[in-house]
Structure formats: structure tokens, C-alpha cells
N, C-alpha and C positions, 0 to 999 in steps of 0.2 A: 414582274416580281424581282426585287433587288436581291442578288446573291453575290457571294464572294467565297473564294477558296484559298486556303493558305496552309502553312506549316508552322507549328509551334515547336521551337527547339527547347527541349527540357534540360539539355546538358547531360551529364553523367548522373543517373538516378540510382541511388542506393535502394535496393529492393527489400521488401518485407521478409522474404524467406532467405535472404543473404545474396551476395553477389551484386553486381552492378550492371545496369543496362546503359552501355556507353553511347554517348551522342544520341540519346533518345529523342524521338520526335513524334508529334501527333499531327496527322493530316486532318483538317477540319473543313467544314463548309457551313456558311451562314446564310440565312434567309430573312428578308425583312430589314427593318431599321430599328436600331436601339433607341429607345425613348430618352429624352433629356434626363429623366430621373433614374434611368436604368432599371425600371421596374416592370418590364414586359418580357423578361428573359425566360426562354424554355430551352433546357438542355435535353438532347434526344440521342442517347448513346446507341451504338450499333449492337447487333445481336450476333450469334455464332455464325461464322463464315461470311457475314454480310459486310459490305462496304456502304458508304453513304448513298450511293446510287441505287442500292437495293431497297432502301427504306424511305427515301425522300418523297415518294408518291403521296405520303400522308401530309406533307407540308404543302397546303393548297387552301385557297379561300373556300373551296368546296368541302374541306374537311376540318377537323378540330384544331389542327396546328396551322392556324391562319396567319400567313406572313404579312398580311395587311394590318394585323393587330399586334403580333408578337415578333420578337427577335429570337430566332430559333438557331441553335448551334448544334450541329452533329459532329461530335468528336469520334473519329474512328478508333476503335480499340487497338491497343498493342496486339500484335500477332495476326491482324486481319489482312496483311499484305500491302496496305498503304502506310499506316503508321509503323513504327519499328517492329520488325517481324524477322523470323529466321530467314526468310527468302530475300531480305534486303539488308541484312546485318552480317558482317564478317564474324567468323568464329562461332563457338558454341553459344547458343542462345539461352539465357537464364530463365528460371521459373518466375513468371509474372502473375501476380494475384489481381483480383478485382480491386482490392484496396489500392494496389499500386496504380491501377488505371485511374481511379477516381481522384486520387491525390494529385495526379498530374493534370487531370481535366480541370480541377478547381484552380490550379495555377494558371492554366490557359485562360480561364474566364477572368481571373483577377488581373493578370499581367497584360493581356492583350486588350481586354474590353473594359477594365475597371469595374467589373461586376463582382460584388460580394454576396448578393442575395438573389436567388432565382425564384421565379413565380412557379415553375413546374419542372420536374425532371420526369420525362416520359420514357418508359422502357418496355420493350417486349423481349421475353426469353432472357438471354444473357444481359440484354439492356435493362430488363426489370431488376435483375440482381444488382446492376450498377445503380439504378434509381434507389433501391433500398439502402445501398451503401452511402449514397449521398445524404439521405435523410438521417441515418444512424450516426454518421461521422461529423456532420456539419451543422447540426442543431438548428438554431433560428435562421440560418442562412438559406434554408430550403422551406418554402411555403407549402408545396404540394408535391406528391409523387403519384404516378400511375405505375402500378406493378401489374403488368399485362402478361399473363401466362408465364409467371416467374415466381421465385420464392426467396426468402431471406437466407436460406441455407440449402445447398443442393441435397436433396433427399437420397437415402441409401439406394432406392430402386432406380432413381435417375442416374446415380453413379454407376450402377451395374449396367444399365443400358449403354452408357458411354464406354464402359470397359469392352463391351461387345464390338463397338465401332472401332475402338483403338486397336484391339488385337487383330481384327480383320485387316485393317490397313497395314499394320506392321508385319503380318504374316504373308502378305501378297508378294508375288515375285517381282512386280514392277510397281512404281508409283501410280501409273495409270490404272493397273488392275486393282490396286488398293482403293483408289477414288471411286471406281465403278462399283466395287463391293460396298463401299460406304454409302453410296447413293441408294443402293437396293435395301440395305438395312434401314436407313433413315426413312425410306418410303413407307415401311411398315409401322414405324413409330410416330411419324409426324401427322398422319391422317388416321381417321377412325375406321373401325370395322364397318360402320354404316356407309361411310364414303365409298369403300370398295364394294360392298354388297349392292349398292345402288349404281355402281359403275359411273360415278360422277365425273371421272376423268374424261368421259366422252364429251361433257359440256365444256371442257377446256381445249377441245380440238384434237384429241388424240384418238387414233383409229383402233387401238387395242391396248390391253394392259401392258404388254411388252413395249409398245411404242411410248407409253407414259413413263415407264421405268427408265427407258434409254434417253429419250429426248428431254424429259423433265428432271428426273433425279440424278441420273449419271451425269448429264450435261451440267447440272448445277454445281456439282463438286469438281468436275474436271476443269472448271474455270480457276480453281484455286491450287495453291501449292500444298502438298501433303504435309510438309514440315510446319507450315503455318497452322493448318487445321489441328495437328497433334498438339502444338503448343497451346492453342486456344482451348482445346478440349481439356488440357490439364487445368487451365484457369477455371473453367466451368466446374469441373469435378470438385475443386477446392473452394468454391464459392461459399462464403459464410460471413455475414455482417458482424458476427461476434468474434471472429478469429483475428484479434488484434490486442494491443496492450490496453486499450480503453475498456474492453468488455471481457477479456481473458476467457473467451469461450462460452460465456453465459448468454445464450440466445435470448432468453426471457428478458434479461436486463437490457440487451441491445434494442429489442423491440419496444420495450417500455420507455426507452429514452427518446424515441422519435417524437418530435413536436409537430411535424408536418401533417397536413391532411393527407390521408392515404386512401387511394382507390385501388382495391384488390380486384382484378378483373380476369379470372381464370376462364378457360373454355370448359364447357361441360364434358367434352369428350377428349380432352388432352390426356395422353397416355403417360407423360413423364413429368410435367408440372401440373400435378393434380389439384383440384379444388380443395381436397382435404388438407393439403399443405397450407393453404391460405386460411382455411377454417381454424387450424391449430394456431396460427399466428394472430388471428383477429383479437382474441381476448386480452392480449398484452399491449395492443395498440391503443393509444389514447383517443385518437380521432380518425377512425377508419370505417370504411364501408366496403362490403363484399358484394359484388354483382357478377353473377356467372353468365357468360355468353351462351345462349341456347343454340349451340352450333353443332353440326355433325362433321365439321372440318378439322377436328382435333386441334393440335398445336397451331396449325396454320390459321386458325380463326384469329390468332393474335396479330397476324400480318395480312389483313384481308384485302389485298390489292385487287383481287379478282372475285371477291365475294361481296357484292353490294349490300346484302342484308346485314352481314356481320359488320361491314364498315359503317353502316348507318347506326347500328347499335353502339359501336365504339364511339363514334362522333358524339352521340347524344350524351353518353355518360361522361366523357371527358369535358365537353362544353359545360355541363352542369358543375363539374368540379372547378373549372376555371372561373366560373361566375360566382362561386360560393365565397 
């Protein structure tokens, strides 16, 4: 599989909420070969706390993002520790919105690869919010999007969940204690009640619930810098495809403007990106389909690297969308 990795220098970026992200940069990775007509492009944005290495398992001939057919680009979000982030930028870090992210991602695609039109934007969680932004902001330039366990606007209950995470991290005596607390809070939200009732963590190789919390959830967040996670959490809380001069806060107008084919793919047991959020969006979309993943893995069903049955479900749905 042909891959490449690089850095797109954005320059000084004037941000949507004011301020400037100086010497901004996006770290990206590509897979496959761009066709002569530049018509086989998939953009695959990262999710909360993820870097491209965490999500690239889906880029495989065995899965829906097949690099033998498509040219796939993973742009790392601002604040994820690779692209411009508090941990690698001097001085106070400004507030960066999802809008800011996708505007620079589009520049990357146009200026580096000469790509103006993309076949698909595929996103899970915060990646799904970015996919929605691509479709709402760039019109005919986006043919299809997959909104996988995500929404067009961060729901109030989702916002409150994140408030719990934020205050726990900020109240901790040390950054490490804050990240450990974050992992334990997240563990209860990202997986369903049924997952824990059935002790499904045993199938992942953990000897006890405590072992699972420490070696899976605490360890996952200890890989990251708390400053980056808090900055990206702000971006998530303020996610809204209508929060810009184009739509002026009118979510219905923003949804109705989308020309792309839309696959809404929530998880039946997701506790913070709920299926009802997508059901409320569906009537405003011109060309959309909602397919719920029948999973007990909660939000994690959206990134089913270790869940073969959910991965097969996702592959089938996305392949049908790509062939449509």
C-alpha cells in the first residue's frame, strides 16, 4: 500500500472566534494513488484525542476505505498533538472551531493535491462533525459524507457530559491525575450498560474491571497532553454547522443546503451522540439515509477496530454509499 506523510503549512490563520493561529500546520497522511481525474478522493478527519495512527486501521483492502481504489487523506485536527496544538505552540493557544479546521483542510486538498471535489468525507464522532461541516460549507464539492456516531450540532446533553470531563481534569492536583480521572469518566460514557453487564471487557484480554479501567481507559488518555485535550474539548462543545456567517445559527437552513448524499450511521447504544439527534436532522436533508448500528458497544461501535461484527456492518453500508 502506497502511503506518504507530510505537513501542510497554513501560515497565520485568522480564526472564526477571533485571534490568530500563528504558523498553523496540519500533519497529514495519505494512502493509495490519486487518479488522473482526481475523482477518487476520500477525506478521513480524526476524532477526539485521536491521531491518524488510531484510525488508519479502516484504510485497508479488507475494509470500506480501500486504498487500492481510493486516494485517502487523513488530516489531523488542530489540537490533537500532531497538528498545531497547545503542546507544540508557544504562548496562549486560541479557540479553534470545527469551521476553522475544515477551512484549512480544504486548502490542504486544493493546494497540495489540486483537489476541488471529493468523493467522500468519512467521519466518526468529532470526525463526523467535520464531515457535516464539509458538506454544509462546500456544496457541490462534496459528493458524499458518512456521519458516523456524530451530529450537526453538539447536543445539550453531550455538552454537559463534556463539562463533567473538563471540570474533573481542571480540578485535579496534577495533570496525570486529571487524565486518569478523565479515562474513568469516559469509560462509563463511551460503552453501554450492556457491555458492562455482560463483562465484555474480558473478551478484550482484561482480567478485571479495574484492569480494564487502568490499562485501557487511563492509559489511552495518559498518551496525550491535557492542554491539547481541553482545547479540543472546547472545539467539540461548540460544534455547529450553522454557527457561521453563511447560516447565522439556522441549523435547519444549514442541513437543507447540503447537496451531498448523506449516510447517518449512529450506534443504537451511544450515550452521547444519540440516534434521536440524527432522526431530528433527517427531515431537513435532501438525500440522506439513516442506518442504526445494532451494537451494544455504545459510542465505540463507531470505531470498531476490535469488533468484527460492527466493522462488517459499517463496511457494507459505506461500500453501498460509495457505489451509489
